[in-house]
N, C-alpha and C positions, 0 to 999 in steps of 0.2 A: 504494500500500500504506500502511495506517495505521501510526501509531506504536505500538510495543509498550510497555505499561505496565511500570514498574520491578518492580512486584509479580509480574507474569507472568514476567518474566525471572528473578527470584529463585526462583519456584516451579519453573521449568524447570531451573535450576541445581541446586536441591536434589534434584529427581527424577533428574537425570543422576548426581549423587553417590551416590544410593541404588542405582541400577542398577549403577554401577561397583563399589561395595562388595559388593553381592550376588554379582556375577560373580567378583570376586577371592577372596571367602571361601567361596562356595558356600552361603551362609546366607540363606535367604529370609525370615528373621524381621526383617531390617533394614528399617526403614520411616520415612517422614516423620511428624513429629509435627504436631498441630494447634497453631497459635500461641495463646499465652495472654497477649499484651500484655506488661506489665511483669513478669509471672510466667512468662515463656517458659522452657521447660526444655530448649532445644536444638532443632535442626532435624531431626536424624536420630537415631533411637534403635535399640537392639538390636544394637549392635556389641559382639561378644564376642571376647576374646583373652586367653590366659594366665590363665584363671580370673576375669577381670574383665569387667564390662559398662560400656560408655561411650556417650557421645553425641557427635554431630558438630555443630558450629556452622558453617554455610556462609556465606561472604561472597563475593559476586561483585564484585570491584573490578579496576580496570585497573592500579593501582600500589600497592605496599605499602611503608610506612615503619615504622620502629621505633615511632613514636608510635601509628600506626594498629594495629599488632600488639598493643601494650599495651592499647589500648581494646577490641580484640576479645577478648583474654584475660580482661579484667574481665567482659565480657558472658557469656563461656562459663562 
């Protein structure tokens, strides 16, 4: 079996998060966004709660540290 590319793993992870969010909220409008490089606007959009709309930035990592979380927050 060949190696799985990191990009493919990330895509699968984002897709799984969309499926989970749709299932939990019952909202089919939640979807993956196309990537825009440096102008990326989040991985998943259409998340609505309490009168607000938000986006999800998905990160597939094995271990999380405070420094890594800070970096992810800046990206989001």
